[in-house]
C-alpha positions as CSV (number, residue, x, y, z in Angstrom):
1,M,154.8,138.0,88.9
2,K,154.9,134.9,86.7
3,Y,152.0,134.1,84.3
4,V,150.9,130.6,83.3
5,T,149.2,129.5,80.1
6,K,145.9,127.7,80.5
7,W,144.7,124.9,78.3
8,D,142.6,127.3,76.2
9,G,145.5,129.8,75.7
10,R,144.4,132.2,78.4
11,R,147.2,133.6,80.6
12,E,146.7,133.9,84.4
13,P,149.0,134.7,87.3
14,F,150.5,131.6,88.9
15,E,148.5,130.7,92.0
16,R,150.5,128.8,94.6
17,R,147.4,127.7,96.5
18,K,145.9,125.8,93.5
19,L,149.0,123.7,93.1
20,L,149.1,123.1,96.9
21,R,145.5,121.9,96.7
22,T,146.3,119.5,93.9
23,L,149.1,117.9,95.9
24,L,147.2,117.7,99.1
25,R,144.4,115.8,97.3
26,L,147.1,113.1,96.9
27,R,147.3,112.8,100.7
28,V,150.8,114.1,101.0
29,S,151.7,116.1,104.1
30,E,151.5,119.8,104.0
31,A,155.3,120.1,104.6
32,V,156.0,117.9,101.5
33,A,153.5,119.8,99.4
34,E,155.0,123.1,100.4
35,E,158.5,121.8,99.6
36,I,157.4,120.7,96.1
37,V,155.7,124.0,95.3
38,D,158.8,125.9,96.5
39,E,160.9,123.9,94.0
40,I,158.4,124.4,91.2
41,E,158.3,128.1,91.8
42,G,162.0,128.2,91.4
43,R,161.6,126.6,87.9
44,L,158.8,128.8,86.6
45,Y,159.2,130.9,83.5
46,D,156.7,133.4,82.2
47,G,154.0,131.7,80.1
48,I,154.7,128.1,81.3
49,A,151.8,125.8,80.4
50,T,149.7,124.5,83.3
51,K,150.2,121.0,81.9
52,E,153.9,121.3,82.3
53,I,153.5,122.5,85.9
54,L,151.4,119.4,86.6
55,E,154.0,117.1,85.0
56,L,156.7,118.7,87.1
57,A,154.7,118.3,90.3
58,F,154.0,114.7,89.6
59,G,157.6,114.0,88.8
60,L,158.8,115.6,92.1
61,L,156.1,113.8,94.0
62,E,157.0,110.4,92.5
63,E,160.5,110.9,93.9
64,R,159.1,111.1,97.4
65,K,156.1,108.7,97.0
66,P,156.8,106.1,94.2
67,S,153.2,104.8,94.3
68,V,152.1,108.1,92.8
69,A,153.7,106.9,89.5
70,L,150.8,104.4,89.3
71,M,148.2,107.1,89.2
72,R,146.7,109.4,86.6
73,D,145.7,112.8,87.7
74,L,142.1,112.7,88.9
75,R,140.8,115.1,86.3
76,T,142.1,112.9,83.5
77,A,140.8,109.8,85.2
78,L,137.2,111.1,85.4
79,G,137.3,112.1,81.7
80,G,138.4,108.5,80.9
81,M,135.2,107.0,82.4
82,K,132.4,105.8,80.2
83,P,129.5,108.3,80.5
84,Q,126.9,105.6,80.6
85,P,126.5,103.6,82.7
86,D,129.8,104.0,84.6
87,F,130.0,107.7,85.4
88,E,126.3,107.9,86.2
89,E,126.6,104.9,88.6
90,Y,129.8,106.4,90.0
91,I,128.0,109.6,91.0
92,R,125.3,107.6,92.6
93,I,127.9,105.7,94.6
94,L,129.5,109.0,95.8
95,L,126.2,110.4,96.8
96,R,125.4,107.3,98.8
97,A,128.7,107.7,100.6
98,K,127.6,111.2,101.5
99,G,124.4,109.9,103.2
100,Y,121.9,110.0,100.3
101,R,119.5,107.3,99.5
102,V,119.9,107.0,95.7
103,A,117.7,105.2,93.2
104,P,119.1,104.4,89.7
105,N,118.1,106.1,86.4
106,R,114.4,105.7,85.3
107,V,111.8,107.0,83.0
108,I,109.1,109.3,84.4
109,Q,106.0,110.4,82.7
110,G,105.7,114.2,82.6
111,F,102.5,116.1,81.7
112,C,103.5,116.4,78.1
113,V,106.1,113.6,77.4
114,T,108.2,111.0,79.2
115,H,111.7,111.9,80.6
116,E,114.7,109.7,81.4
117,I,116.5,111.0,84.5
118,D,119.8,109.8,85.9
119,G,118.7,109.0,89.4
120,I,116.7,110.1,92.4
121,A,118.5,111.1,95.6
122,E,116.8,111.6,99.0
123,K,118.2,113.2,102.1
124,D,116.8,115.2,105.0
125,G,113.3,115.0,103.6
126,E,114.2,116.4,100.2
127,T,113.8,114.5,96.9
128,T,116.4,115.5,94.2
129,Y,116.3,114.8,90.5
130,L,119.9,114.0,89.2
131,E,121.2,115.1,85.9
132,V,124.6,113.6,85.3
133,K,127.1,114.7,82.5
134,N,130.6,113.5,81.7
135,H,133.1,115.0,79.3
136,S,136.0,113.1,78.0
137,A,138.0,116.3,77.7
138,P,138.3,117.6,81.3
139,H,138.4,121.3,80.4
140,I,135.3,121.4,78.3
141,L,132.6,123.5,80.1
142,T,129.1,122.1,80.5
143,P,126.9,124.2,78.3
144,F,123.8,126.3,78.9
145,G,121.6,123.7,77.1
146,V,122.1,121.2,80.0
147,T,120.6,123.6,82.6
148,L,117.9,124.6,80.2
149,A,116.9,121.0,79.5
150,A,117.0,120.1,83.2
151,K,114.6,123.0,84.0
152,A,112.2,121.9,81.2
153,K,112.2,118.3,82.5
154,W,111.7,119.4,86.0
155,D,108.7,121.7,85.1
156,D,107.0,119.0,83.0
157,I,107.5,116.3,85.6
158,Q,106.2,118.6,88.3
159,R,103.2,119.5,86.2
160,G,102.6,115.8,85.6
161,Y,102.7,115.2,89.4
162,E,100.2,118.0,90.1
163,K,97.8,116.6,87.4
164,G,98.1,113.1,88.8
165,V,100.0,111.7,85.8
166,N,103.0,110.5,88.0
167,E,103.7,110.0,91.7
168,T,107.1,111.7,91.9
169,S,107.6,115.3,93.1
170,F,111.1,116.8,93.1
171,D,112.1,119.5,95.6
172,R,115.3,120.3,93.7
173,V,117.5,119.5,90.7
174,L,121.2,118.6,91.0
175,I,123.4,118.7,87.9
176,V,126.6,116.7,88.5
177,C,129.5,116.7,86.0
178,N,133.2,116.3,85.9
179,T,133.8,119.9,84.7
180,R,132.4,123.4,85.4
181,L,129.4,125.1,83.9
182,T,129.8,127.9,81.4
183,Q,129.2,131.4,82.9
184,H,125.9,131.6,81.1
185,A,124.7,128.2,82.4
186,K,126.0,129.1,85.9
187,M,124.0,132.3,86.0
188,Y,120.8,130.6,84.8
189,A,121.1,127.7,87.2
190,K,121.6,130.1,90.1
191,C,118.6,132.2,89.0
192,I,116.2,129.3,88.7
193,G,117.4,127.3,91.7
194,I,119.3,124.4,90.1
195,D,122.2,123.2,92.1
196,H,125.5,122.0,90.6
197,I,128.4,119.9,91.7
198,G,131.5,119.9,89.3
199,W,135.2,120.2,89.4
200,N,136.0,122.4,92.5
201,T,132.4,123.5,92.3
202,P,131.2,124.6,94.8
203,K,134.6,125.9,95.7
204,G,136.4,123.4,98.1
205,E,133.3,121.2,98.1
206,G,133.2,120.0,94.5
207,L,133.4,116.5,92.9
208,D,137.2,116.3,93.5
209,A,136.8,117.1,97.2
210,I,134.0,114.4,97.6
211,I,136.2,111.8,95.9
212,T,139.2,112.5,98.2
213,E,137.0,112.7,101.3
214,T,135.4,109.3,100.5
215,D,138.5,107.6,99.0
216,L,136.2,106.3,96.2
217,Y,138.5,106.6,93.2
218,P,137.5,105.4,89.7
219,V,139.5,102.5,88.3
220,T,140.6,104.8,85.5
221,I,143.0,106.4,88.1
222,L,145.2,103.4,87.5
223,K,147.8,104.6,85.0
224,T,148.6,101.2,83.5
225,L,145.0,100.2,83.0
226,N,144.5,100.0,79.2
227,A,141.2,100.4,77.2
228,E,140.6,96.7,76.8
229,E,141.0,96.0,80.5
230,H,138.8,99.0,81.3
231,D,136.1,97.6,79.1
232,R,136.3,94.2,80.9
233,L,136.0,95.8,84.3
234,S,133.1,97.9,83.1
235,E,131.2,94.9,81.8
236,A,131.7,93.3,85.2
237,G,130.3,96.4,87.0
238,I,133.7,97.3,88.5
239,I,133.8,101.1,88.5
240,T,135.9,102.0,91.6
241,V,139.2,100.9,92.9
242,D,137.7,99.6,96.1
243,Q,135.2,97.5,94.1
244,L,138.2,96.0,92.2
245,L,139.8,95.0,95.5
246,D,136.5,93.8,97.1
247,R,135.3,91.7,94.2
248,G,138.7,90.6,92.8
249,L,139.4,89.7,89.2
250,D,138.7,85.9,89.2
251,K,135.8,86.2,86.7
252,I,137.7,88.7,84.4
253,S,139.3,87.3,81.3
254,M,142.9,88.4,81.8
255,K,146.3,86.8,82.4
256,E,146.8,85.8,86.0
257,S,150.1,87.7,86.2
258,R,148.3,90.8,85.0
259,K,145.5,90.3,87.6
260,K,148.1,90.3,90.3
261,E,149.8,93.4,88.9
262,L,146.5,95.3,88.8
263,M,145.4,94.2,92.3
264,G,148.8,95.2,93.7
265,E,148.6,98.6,92.0
266,A,145.1,99.2,93.3
267,E,146.3,98.4,96.9
268,R,149.2,100.8,96.6
269,V,147.0,103.6,95.2
270,L,144.5,103.3,98.0
271,S,147.3,103.2,100.6
272,T,148.5,106.5,99.0
């Protein structure tokens, strides 16, 4: 059995299915994904870094689908988004695509103090308070303090509702982030009834699965997009690749040749 070295130095057995899942997210056929994983398994050595495996996979995939060369891996792309307002709005966009009615962030008076929340989502008669967190480093775990603060806000807002201070009652709290919760935070959230969507969390139904299901990719998936261009798109409210294509770049300060390049890359990425 070959072992891989994780980002934090931990060693784990190589899991073929994880790599397959990563490739299938890029909409390659199962046959092509299996072929690539077979080739990578033949190159594995004990202790290989997971980052090296991912680079190998993308290199082999680019040979079969050149448009993949235009894309960052999704985990890195999410970490490259601005936490506010881009990532918060991005989560609201994804939830709308999943059938929720979503209101933007707002300040609500609790019984003791006011609280800023990241959105209100409604579906099937339930009202959900959204707590959204984004980490620039995709492997950083979301800490216990986030769940603790969410519970405190929820309690104070609910008490305010019961005392007639506000008119908003929440049935549940949903924490959405681009990573996973720490084990301590996960245990606490489960115990007190706070839901969580993160990277492959819940398993097979996490943030990554929602993005591939809806085809709503962040503009940061475009590998050639630099920081200055990203800032200009952000200022124009362009967060997703499909927004870039729908709205165009006419009002963005950028060379015309570069606009054409970006539009072309966006079209090829979505076709992938």
